[in-house]
N, C-alpha and C positions, 0 to 999 in steps of 0.2 A: 869823586867817581874813580875808582881804578880800574886800571888798565884793562882786566879780567871783563869786568863789568860791562867799560865801552865795549870792547871787541864781539861780545855775545849780541849788544845792542844793534852792532853794525851788520854782523852776519844774520840778525832777524830779521835787517829792514832789507838786506839784499836776498835773502832767501824770501819775504813777501811781494818782491818786487820783480823775481822772476814767477813767480805765481801768478801775479794779476797778467803782468804781461801773455802768460800762457792763456789764462783766461778771454782776456782780447781778441787775443790771436784764434782761439777754437770759436768765439762768437764769429768774428771776420770773417772766418773760410766758409761757417755752415751758411751764413746768408749769401756768399759770392757763389756759393755749389748753387743757387736759387735765382741764375743770373735770368731764366729762361722758365716763365711758369708754366704749370701740368697742362698741357692740352686736355680736353675734354670733350665728348659729343656736342656741338651745338657751337662750340666754336670755329672761329673763322682759320681755316686752315693757313700757317703764315708761308706768304710769297719766297719763292726762291730762284733762282737760276742756274743750273748744271750743262756740263757738257755732254753727250754722250759718246761712244765710243767710234764715230765716224765724224767726232767731231762740231756736232750740231748741239746749239745751243737750244732749252728746252726750261721754259719757263712757267710757273704754276700757273699763274694769271690765264698765261693765253690759253688756258684749258678752259676758260668760262664756258658754261653750255653743255660741256661732257662732266661724264662722271667720271672720276682718277681714284685707278687704287695704286693706290702709293706702300711701293712694299720695299723695305728697308732690309737689306741682305749681306750676307759675307760669303765667300768661296769655301770657307773652311768648314760652316754651317751644315751639318747634316739634315733637318730639318728644312732648309734653304733649298736641300739638291732636292729633295723628297719633293716639296713641290713647284719649283720652276718647270718642270713638263706640264703639269695639270692648268698651271698658269698661262704659259702658254696656248694650249688647247683651249681654253676658256676665250682668249685674248683674240683667236681667230675666230671665233661666235661673235663675239660681243664688240670688237672695234669698227663695225661699219653700223654697229646700234648706239655708237655717242658714249663708246666707254673705252678710257685710255691706260694703258698702265706704263706706270714710270716706274722700273726696277733702278733702285738706291744701293749701290754696292757704299761702304763704309772702307774710304781708305785704304783700298788694293791698290796694287798694281796694274795697270794699262795692260800688261801682258796677260796676269793673272786672269783676268775678269773678263778679257778678249777670249784666252782658251776656253772660262767656264761659260762664258754664253755659247761660244762654238758648240763644245760638249753637249747642253743642253739644248742646244734648238733655239734661244731666245730671239724671236723676230722685233720684242718690244724696245722700246726706248731705254737701253741701259746706260744710266749715269753712274758717275765716281765722285765722291763727295769725298776730297784729298785734303780738306780742310779738318773732315766733322763739322762744319758747322749747321749743318741742314740737319744731322741726328744730333745735335744740342739745341736747336730752334725748335725740335718736333719733340724734346726729351726722352729721346729712343733709348731705352737700357737695352731690353735681351733683343737676340734674332732668331728668328725673322719677326718682324714689330709690321703691318700693315695698317694704312689708315684709307678708310673708305672718306671718300669725299665727293658732297654731291657737285649736281651743275652751278650751283649758286657759288661753290668754294667753303661750303661747310660741312665741317668733319660729322659724317653718321656713327661711327663706331672707330675703335681702336681693337688690333685682333694682335695680341701677342702670341708666340708660337706658330708650330706646324697648322698650316689648315689643308683639309683633305679638295678634291673636286669638287664634290657637291657643295661644300662650304664656298668656294672660289665663286662658283657659278649663283649661289644663291646673294653673296655678297653682290657681285657682279649686276645682276638683277635690280638689288636694293639702291644704286647711284645708278641706273639707267634715265639717262632724261624720258621728259614725256610717258 
């Protein structure tokens, strides 16, 4: 076998090896991204515990028996800014009827979140998902995303995008106990 032919074969083996490695890597990363199942209506909401701006721990399972309006948001998100005052007004109506709002900020600084909460008069628990683990568990992509959780802990509906005040009122009615 000539040197040229042997070098050509070695080059082909190297190229095929690199391509095979790239394919294996692509397949692995696509499966790794699906670490969490996509949630849908009817699924039980994954339990989590986060701390609010006052340092109090909130665990989702502790709200069993109440409807939970679980809202994922960011201070930079224009639709979030629009819906927060409406959420606050509806919270004042529904909090004594067994509906709780948990507003989960996605990994922003305590100062940014606190300033936003004061600016928009947020009186409901405002939590920060510093590691994005809750966001990942709920497979949240766009902000805002809101999950309606019934008193039994099941997801009733997943809403992506901005909600009007009438929408929020209707959603709270859907998850109100009894």
